[in-house]
Every structure is written in C-alpha cells, then in structure tokens.
MMTF fields as JSON, N, C-alpha, C and O atoms, coordinates in Angstrom:
{
  "mmtfVersion": "1.0.0",
  "mmtfProducer": "UNKNOWN",
  "numBonds": 279,
  "numAtoms": 280,
  "numGroups": 70,
  "numChains": 1,
  "numModels": 1,
  "chainsPerModel": [1],
  "groupsPerChain": [70],
  "chainIdList": ["A"],
  "bondAtomList": [4, 2, 8, 6, 12, 10, 16, 14, 20, 18, 24, 22, 28, 26, 32, 30, 36, 34, 40, 38, 44, 42, 48, 46, 52, 50, 56, 54, 60, 58, 64, 62, 68, 66, 72, 70, 76, 74, 80, 78, 84, 82, 88, 86, 92, 90, 96, 94, 100, 98, 104, 102, 108, 106, 112, 110, 116, 114, 120, 118, 124, 122, 128, 126, 132, 130, 136, 134, 140, 138, 144, 142, 148, 146, 152, 150, 156, 154, 160, 158, 164, 162, 168, 166, 172, 170, 176, 174, 180, 178, 184, 182, 188, 186, 192, 190, 196, 194, 200, 198, 204, 202, 208, 206, 212, 210, 216, 214, 220, 218, 224, 222, 228, 226, 232, 230, 236, 234, 240, 238, 244, 242, 248, 246, 252, 250, 256, 254, 260, 258, 264, 262, 268, 266, 272, 270, 276, 274],
  "bondOrderList": [1, 1, 1, 1, 1, 1, 1, 1, 1, 1, 1, 1, 1, 1, 1, 1, 1, 1, 1, 1, 1, 1, 1, 1, 1, 1, 1, 1, 1, 1, 1, 1, 1, 1, 1, 1, 1, 1, 1, 1, 1, 1, 1, 1, 1, 1, 1, 1, 1, 1, 1, 1, 1, 1, 1, 1, 1, 1, 1, 1, 1, 1, 1, 1, 1, 1, 1, 1, 1],
  "groupList": [{"groupName": "MET", "atomNameList": ["N", "CA", "C", "O"], "elementList": ["N", "C", "C", "O"], "formalChargeList": [0, 0, 0, 0], "bondAtomList": [1, 0, 2, 1, 3, 2], "bondOrderList": [1, 1, 2], "singleLetterCode": "M", "chemCompType": "L-PEPTIDE LINKING"}, {"groupName": "ALA", "atomNameList": ["N", "CA", "C", "O"], "elementList": ["N", "C", "C", "O"], "formalChargeList": [0, 0, 0, 0], "bondAtomList": [1, 0, 2, 1, 3, 2], "bondOrderList": [1, 1, 2], "singleLetterCode": "A", "chemCompType": "L-PEPTIDE LINKING"}, {"groupName": "ILE", "atomNameList": ["N", "CA", "C", "O"], "elementList": ["N", "C", "C", "O"], "formalChargeList": [0, 0, 0, 0], "bondAtomList": [1, 0, 2, 1, 3, 2], "bondOrderList": [1, 1, 2], "singleLetterCode": "I", "chemCompType": "L-PEPTIDE LINKING"}, {"groupName": "ARG", "atomNameList": ["N", "CA", "C", "O"], "elementList": ["N", "C", "C", "O"], "formalChargeList": [0, 0, 0, 0], "bondAtomList": [1, 0, 2, 1, 3, 2], "bondOrderList": [1, 1, 2], "singleLetterCode": "R", "chemCompType": "L-PEPTIDE LINKING"}, {"groupName": "SER", "atomNameList": ["N", "CA", "C", "O"], "elementList": ["N", "C", "C", "O"], "formalChargeList": [0, 0, 0, 0], "bondAtomList": [1, 0, 2, 1, 3, 2], "bondOrderList": [1, 1, 2], "singleLetterCode": "S", "chemCompType": "L-PEPTIDE LINKING"}, {"groupName": "LYS", "atomNameList": ["N", "CA", "C", "O"], "elementList": ["N", "C", "C", "O"], "formalChargeList": [0, 0, 0, 0], "bondAtomList": [1, 0, 2, 1, 3, 2], "bondOrderList": [1, 1, 2], "singleLetterCode": "K", "chemCompType": "L-PEPTIDE LINKING"}, {"groupName": "ASP", "atomNameList": ["N", "CA", "C", "O"], "elementList": ["N", "C", "C", "O"], "formalChargeList": [0, 0, 0, 0], "bondAtomList": [1, 0, 2, 1, 3, 2], "bondOrderList": [1, 1, 2], "singleLetterCode": "D", "chemCompType": "L-PEPTIDE LINKING"}, {"groupName": "PRO", "atomNameList": ["N", "CA", "C", "O"], "elementList": ["N", "C", "C", "O"], "formalChargeList": [0, 0, 0, 0], "bondAtomList": [1, 0, 2, 1, 3, 2], "bondOrderList": [1, 1, 2], "singleLetterCode": "P", "chemCompType": "L-PEPTIDE LINKING"}, {"groupName": "PHE", "atomNameList": ["N", "CA", "C", "O"], "elementList": ["N", "C", "C", "O"], "formalChargeList": [0, 0, 0, 0], "bondAtomList": [1, 0, 2, 1, 3, 2], "bondOrderList": [1, 1, 2], "singleLetterCode": "F", "chemCompType": "L-PEPTIDE LINKING"}, {"groupName": "GLU", "atomNameList": ["N", "CA", "C", "O"], "elementList": ["N", "C", "C", "O"], "formalChargeList": [0, 0, 0, 0], "bondAtomList": [1, 0, 2, 1, 3, 2], "bondOrderList": [1, 1, 2], "singleLetterCode": "E", "chemCompType": "L-PEPTIDE LINKING"}, {"groupName": "VAL", "atomNameList": ["N", "CA", "C", "O"], "elementList": ["N", "C", "C", "O"], "formalChargeList": [0, 0, 0, 0], "bondAtomList": [1, 0, 2, 1, 3, 2], "bondOrderList": [1, 1, 2], "singleLetterCode": "V", "chemCompType": "L-PEPTIDE LINKING"}, {"groupName": "THR", "atomNameList": ["N", "CA", "C", "O"], "elementList": ["N", "C", "C", "O"], "formalChargeList": [0, 0, 0, 0], "bondAtomList": [1, 0, 2, 1, 3, 2], "bondOrderList": [1, 1, 2], "singleLetterCode": "T", "chemCompType": "L-PEPTIDE LINKING"}, {"groupName": "GLY", "atomNameList": ["N", "CA", "C", "O"], "elementList": ["N", "C", "C", "O"], "formalChargeList": [0, 0, 0, 0], "bondAtomList": [1, 0, 2, 1, 3, 2], "bondOrderList": [1, 1, 2], "singleLetterCode": "G", "chemCompType": "PEPTIDE LINKING"}, {"groupName": "GLN", "atomNameList": ["N", "CA", "C", "O"], "elementList": ["N", "C", "C", "O"], "formalChargeList": [0, 0, 0, 0], "bondAtomList": [1, 0, 2, 1, 3, 2], "bondOrderList": [1, 1, 2], "singleLetterCode": "Q", "chemCompType": "L-PEPTIDE LINKING"}, {"groupName": "LEU", "atomNameList": ["N", "CA", "C", "O"], "elementList": ["N", "C", "C", "O"], "formalChargeList": [0, 0, 0, 0], "bondAtomList": [1, 0, 2, 1, 3, 2], "bondOrderList": [1, 1, 2], "singleLetterCode": "L", "chemCompType": "L-PEPTIDE LINKING"}, {"groupName": "HIS", "atomNameList": ["N", "CA", "C", "O"], "elementList": ["N", "C", "C", "O"], "formalChargeList": [0, 0, 0, 0], "bondAtomList": [1, 0, 2, 1, 3, 2], "bondOrderList": [1, 1, 2], "singleLetterCode": "H", "chemCompType": "L-PEPTIDE LINKING"}, {"groupName": "TRP", "atomNameList": ["N", "CA", "C", "O"], "elementList": ["N", "C", "C", "O"], "formalChargeList": [0, 0, 0, 0], "bondAtomList": [1, 0, 2, 1, 3, 2], "bondOrderList": [1, 1, 2], "singleLetterCode": "W", "chemCompType": "L-PEPTIDE LINKING"}, {"groupName": "ASN", "atomNameList": ["N", "CA", "C", "O"], "elementList": ["N", "C", "C", "O"], "formalChargeList": [0, 0, 0, 0], "bondAtomList": [1, 0, 2, 1, 3, 2], "bondOrderList": [1, 1, 2], "singleLetterCode": "N", "chemCompType": "L-PEPTIDE LINKING"}],
  "groupTypeList": [0, 1, 2, 3, 4, 5, 6, 7, 8, 5, 1, 1, 9, 1, 10, 8, 1, 5, 5, 3, 9, 7, 6, 7, 5, 7, 1, 11, 7, 7, 1, 12, 3, 9, 13, 10, 11, 14, 3, 2, 6, 3, 6, 10, 14, 9, 15, 8, 13, 4, 9, 12, 7, 12, 16, 13, 6, 3, 2, 17, 9, 1, 14, 3, 3, 10, 10, 9, 4, 1],
  "groupIdList": [1, 2, 3, 4, 5, 6, 7, 8, 9, 10, 11, 12, 13, 14, 15, 16, 17, 18, 19, 20, 21, 22, 23, 24, 25, 26, 27, 28, 29, 30, 31, 32, 33, 34, 35, 36, 37, 38, 39, 40, 41, 42, 43, 44, 45, 46, 47, 48, 49, 50, 51, 52, 53, 54, 55, 56, 57, 58, 59, 60, 61, 62, 63, 64, 65, 66, 67, 68, 69, 70],
  "secStructList": [7, 7, 7, 7, 7, 1, 1, 2, 2, 2, 2, 2, 2, 2, 2, 2, 1, 1, 6, 6, 1, 7, 7, 7, 7, 7, 7, 7, 7, 4, 4, 4, 7, 7, 7, 7, 7, 7, 7, 7, 7, 2, 2, 2, 2, 2, 2, 2, 2, 6, 6, 7, 6, 6, 2, 2, 2, 2, 2, 2, 2, 2, 2, 2, 2, 2, 2, 2, 2, 7],
  "xCoordList": [-42.874, -41.655, -40.77, -41.324, -39.503, -38.675, -38.636, -38.141, -38.869, -38.355, -36.778, -35.879, -36.407, -35.1, -34.63, -35.493, -33.778, -32.972, -33.049, -33.265, -32.807, -32.807, -31.0, -30.335, -30.665, -29.36, -28.564, -28.524, -27.805, -27.196, -25.987, -25.435, -25.387, -24.221, -24.586, -24.115, -26.149, -26.421, -27.17, -27.458, -28.053, -28.521, -26.852, -26.65, -26.062, -24.593, -24.322, -24.271, -24.169, -23.843, -25.141, -24.866, -26.122, -27.143, -26.721, -26.503, -26.597, -26.469, -25.009, -24.773, -23.866, -22.524, -22.381, -21.311, -23.671, -23.173, -23.466, -23.066, -24.351, -24.71, -23.721, -23.534, -22.786, -21.402, -20.241, -19.214, -20.105, -19.25, -19.193, -18.406, -20.067, -20.097, -18.704, -18.38, -17.81, -16.678, -17.265, -18.377, -15.834, -16.345, -16.249, -15.186, -17.299, -17.166, -15.599, -15.03, -14.835, -14.203, -13.774, -14.687, -12.84, -13.067, -12.697, -11.811, -13.397, -13.478, -12.055, -11.55, -11.219, -10.305, -10.293, -10.869, -9.169, -9.199, -8.701, -8.138, -9.481, -9.362, -7.895, -7.069, -7.362, -6.26, -5.037, -3.889, -5.595, -4.935, -3.749, -2.641, -4.501, -3.448, -4.034, -5.231, -3.348, -3.118, -2.631, -1.427, -3.506, -3.204, -2.443, -2.689, -0.914, -0.435, 0.436, 0.483, 1.127, 1.708, 3.38, 4.135, 3.605, 5.242, 5.937, 5.581, 7.15, 7.905, 9.083, 9.82, 8.987, 9.969, 10.645, 9.998, 11.725, 12.749, 11.327, 10.43, 11.595, 10.604, 11.217, 10.444, 12.432, 12.773, 12.251, 11.721, 12.542, 11.768, 10.203, 9.806, 9.407, 7.963, 7.812, 6.904, 8.634, 8.077, 8.825, 8.225, 10.068, 10.169, 8.765, 8.363, 8.239, 7.126, 5.852, 5.158, 5.214, 4.544, 4.518, 3.47, 5.491, 6.022, 5.376, 5.755, 4.592, 4.51, 2.834, 2.16, 2.0, 1.127, -0.301, 0.094, -1.58, -1.951, -1.218, -0.521, -1.756, -1.218, 0.473, 1.206, 0.592, 1.558, 2.216, 3.316, 1.174, 1.043, 1.407, 2.293, 0.793, 0.87, 2.185, 2.539, 3.021, 4.578, 5.356, 6.11, 5.03, 5.856, 5.726, 6.755, 4.867, 4.598, 4.978, 5.483, 4.858, 5.465, 6.869, 7.321, 7.577, 9.066, 9.351, 10.538, 8.522, 9.04, 8.398, 8.866, 7.582, 7.761, 8.971, 9.868, 8.857, 11.137, 11.579, 11.779, 11.967, 12.825, 12.835, 13.676, 11.653, 11.228, 11.22, 11.611, 10.734, 11.417, 12.425, 12.473, 13.56, 14.879, 15.394, 16.296, 15.104, 16.046, 16.257, 16.893],
  "yCoordList": [-49.802, -48.96, -48.882, -48.933, -48.767, -48.291, -46.989, -46.216, -46.662, -45.535, -44.692, -45.327, -43.751, -42.984, -42.534, -42.303, -42.405, -42.112, -40.321, -39.978, -39.623, -38.404, -37.959, -37.121, -38.751, -38.612, -39.369, -40.598, -38.563, -39.497, -40.185, -40.831, -40.076, -41.129, -42.831, -43.903, -42.084, -43.489, -43.809, -44.969, -43.351, -43.679, -44.628, -45.78, -43.955, -44.328, -45.686, -46.763, -45.558, -46.688, -48.288, -49.485, -47.772, -48.919, -49.402, -50.596, -48.471, -49.573, -49.65, -50.453, -49.224, -50.193, -51.007, -51.616, -51.41, -52.223, -53.79, -54.751, -53.917, -55.099, -55.704, -56.921, -54.584, -54.815, -55.04, -55.338, -54.997, -55.652, -57.288, -57.737, -57.911, -59.679, -59.604, -58.597, -60.906, -61.407, -61.826, -62.304, -61.419, -62.404, -64.132, -64.706, -64.823, -65.947, -66.953, -66.35, -67.944, -68.783, -68.45, -67.917, -68.616, -68.372, -70.22, -70.862, -70.582, -72.512, -72.818, -72.093, -74.167, -74.494, -75.36, -76.406, -74.337, -75.43, -77.44, -78.007, -77.942, -79.362, -79.803, -79.072, -80.812, -80.834, -80.447, -80.831, -79.415, -78.422, -77.32, -76.925, -77.05, -76.447, -74.965, -74.777, -74.227, -72.393, -71.934, -71.984, -71.418, -70.417, -69.431, -68.635, -69.698, -68.604, -68.077, -68.733, -66.805, -66.572, -66.856, -66.531, -67.437, -68.048, -67.979, -68.611, -66.938, -66.835, -68.076, -68.521, -68.49, -69.384, -69.501, -69.498, -69.59, -69.46, -69.993, -70.834, -69.376, -70.111, -71.637, -72.585, -71.789, -73.14, -74.228, -75.237, -73.787, -74.649, -75.105, -76.26, -73.779, -74.067, -74.664, -75.46, -74.31, -74.978, -76.406, -77.267, -77.092, -78.277, -79.079, -80.007, -78.494, -79.049, -79.048, -80.01, -78.222, -78.176, -78.992, -79.275, -79.266, -80.052, -81.469, -82.277, -82.064, -83.196, -83.011, -84.027, -81.426, -81.443, -81.119, -80.192, -81.5, -80.91, -82.137, -83.143, -81.48, -82.059, -81.045, -81.204, -80.128, -79.783, -78.738, -78.24, -78.747, -77.504, -78.946, -78.912, -79.895, -81.296, -81.735, -82.146, -81.74, -82.233, -80.902, -81.068, -80.04, -78.97, -79.279, -79.72, -79.175, -79.725, -80.658, -80.706, -81.669, -83.089, -82.936, -83.404, -82.094, -82.202, -80.96, -80.839, -79.952, -79.444, -80.328, -80.333, -80.79, -82.187, -82.462, -81.992, -83.485, -84.316, -83.504, -83.602, -82.113, -81.064, -81.44, -82.104, -80.83, -80.403, -81.923, -82.068, -82.756, -84.326, -84.809, -85.793, -84.273, -84.963, -83.471, -83.854, -82.346, -81.287, -81.929, -81.337],
  "zCoordList": [47.284, 46.462, 47.953, 49.051, 47.783, 49.052, 49.515, 48.695, 50.195, 50.763, 50.506, 51.057, 49.98, 50.05, 51.287, 52.134, 51.503, 52.807, 52.028, 50.865, 53.102, 52.961, 53.185, 52.576, 54.123, 54.219, 53.491, 53.55, 52.676, 51.148, 51.41, 50.52, 52.905, 53.468, 53.495, 53.116, 54.455, 54.321, 53.503, 53.798, 52.051, 50.78, 50.451, 50.836, 49.836, 49.439, 50.197, 49.604, 51.424, 52.578, 52.117, 52.049, 51.954, 51.596, 50.299, 50.093, 49.389, 47.672, 47.625, 46.722, 48.14, 48.715, 49.515, 49.52, 50.748, 51.125, 50.668, 51.326, 49.238, 48.741, 48.171, 48.198, 47.425, 46.919, 47.903, 47.292, 49.071, 49.785, 50.306, 51.14, 49.7, 49.742, 48.943, 48.313, 49.036, 48.853, 47.531, 47.307, 46.328, 45.649, 45.286, 45.523, 44.764, 44.766, 44.574, 43.663, 44.914, 44.635, 43.07, 42.44, 42.504, 40.999, 40.72, 41.285, 39.993, 39.776, 39.268, 38.411, 39.919, 39.831, 38.686, 38.39, 37.941, 36.332, 36.795, 37.731, 35.184, 35.448, 35.778, 35.231, 36.534, 36.496, 37.103, 36.879, 38.11, 38.546, 37.63, 37.994, 36.352, 35.605, 35.341, 35.128, 35.365, 34.961, 33.933, 33.682, 33.188, 31.867, 32.412, 33.318, 31.325, 31.568, 30.267, 29.227, 30.444, 29.169, 29.311, 30.228, 28.311, 28.58, 27.101, 26.106, 27.221, 25.967, 25.807, 26.688, 24.291, 23.944, 22.694, 21.646, 22.705, 21.67, 20.105, 20.158, 19.338, 18.034, 17.839, 17.703, 17.834, 17.381, 18.036, 17.57, 19.581, 20.904, 20.349, 20.194, 20.09, 20.052, 18.643, 18.403, 17.782, 16.21, 16.548, 15.904, 17.424, 17.775, 17.842, 17.141, 18.779, 19.955, 19.107, 19.439, 18.001, 17.203, 15.871, 15.289, 15.535, 14.364, 14.765, 13.917, 15.671, 15.96, 15.914, 16.087, 15.629, 15.342, 16.565, 17.273, 16.969, 18.272, 19.457, 19.326, 20.48, 21.92, 22.368, 23.344, 21.297, 21.499, 22.856, 23.096, 23.38, 24.857, 25.806, 26.66, 25.593, 26.391, 26.488, 27.593, 25.535, 25.053, 26.084, 27.042, 25.693, 26.684, 28.09, 28.602, 28.733, 29.86, 30.268, 31.389, 29.507, 29.912, 30.428, 31.473, 29.391, 29.263, 30.01, 30.311, 30.408, 31.917, 33.415, 34.553, 33.05, 34.55, 34.736, 35.437, 33.843, 33.832, 34.395, 35.606, 33.49, 34.225, 35.75, 36.355, 36.232, 37.579, 38.56, 39.718, 37.79, 38.526, 38.747, 39.484, 38.18, 37.72, 38.88, 39.624, 39.072, 40.127, 41.482, 42.353]
}
C-alpha cells in the first residue's frame, strides 16, 4: 500500500506527473488521406453521387486533376 504524502502539493504533483507524458502520435490514415468537412453545392454533389458508390473517390480524383494542372 502506497503512503500518501502529508503535503497536498506533493500529492497533487505525484498524481499529475503521470499525465504529463505526451500522447502517442495519432495513426496516419491509409494512403495519406484525411477526413474533412467540405461544403459542396447540391448539384455538384448529386452529379458525383449519381454514379453510385465511390463518389468520394471521384471527387478526390477531380480535385487532384485540378491541382495537378495548376
């Protein structure tokens, strides 16, 4: 059984000392992708969703083409 310090400051320091360790680095998403919130006009979204699943990948491909041509 651990003996508690009679000095409240030392007791608090002992408790919080354990929490000072840095948090582990967050995992990198696969393929370097990052989740974001993006506002897109309804008609643009419907265009990409009209072809079914994979619409997010199609938006990403379209954005990539624009970035590469800039």
